[in-house]
N, C-alpha and C positions, 0 to 999 in steps of 0.2 A: 472191816482189821487191816488195820500196818505197826507196826514197830512192834505188836500187842497188844496193840490197843482197842475196842469197843466205840466203833461212833454214830450215834441213835441218830439212823437216816428218814424218810419217810421223800416217794418219789413226789416230783416238785408240778415240775413239766417233761413234756418229752422239745427239743423247740428244734426246727430245721434251720434256726440257722444262729447259730451262737457268734459270738465276735469272736473272732480270732488273728491271731498277730498272723497268721498263714490265711485271711479271709475268712468266709464266712462257712461252719460246720454244722452239719446235723449234733447235738451236744443231748445231753440230761441234766436236767437242776436237782438236786440235789439238797432238799429243808435236813437241816439240823435240829432237830427235835427236843435239845436241848443242850443251852451252849455249851462247849466242850475247846479245852490246849492243851491237850494233852502237851507231855518229853517224850516226843522222841527220837532215836540215837541221838547221840553226841550232842544229848543237851537240848535239841533245838525241841520248840518247838511248832502245830498243825498252821498255827494263826492268831496273832495278836492283832486286838486285845482276845480273839476267839470267834470259831470259826464257825460261821449262820450257813454261809454258802454251799453246796461243790457238787461245781457244776465236769463230764467226763466229755471228755469227747476220742475221740481216732484218729490216731497222727503215721507222717509215715508211711502212706497208701495202705492203709489199719493192721500195720507192726507196732505202734506207738496207740500208747492212755496216756494224752495227758488227763489230770487232774487241777482245779482251781482252782482259789480254796478265795470264800470272799467272804469281812467279818462284816454289811452291811445288814440293816433291815429288811432292806427290796431287792427281790427273784433280779439278783445278773443276768441285762443282757448282750454282756459281749466283755472281757476276759480287758477291755479299755477304762470297765466301771475301778474310781476309786477310790476300791474296797479292797480290792484288790487284794490281798497280802499274802499268800505263797501260789506256782503250780509247780506239778510233780509230775515231770514226764517217768512213762514205766514203758520199757522195750521186749519183745518176742528175742 
């Protein structure tokens, strides 16, 4: 849940080396089980046209969490995927 929105997700894979801008990192890949593109705060949307995959990985020595959102049909292998539509970064 983010910005009061619920996302229907299922774990698709845990990968040891997801391609990130900072090099390969362990990541969890979530599959969106029903296409969604909710309006978030400030009128932004999660992904355009619609989110199908969300990759989550730790960053900043474990103090941060990055969510990379993808719109493609195939499971993404990294952030260089042409279907990357948004990244969200959270920190403690």
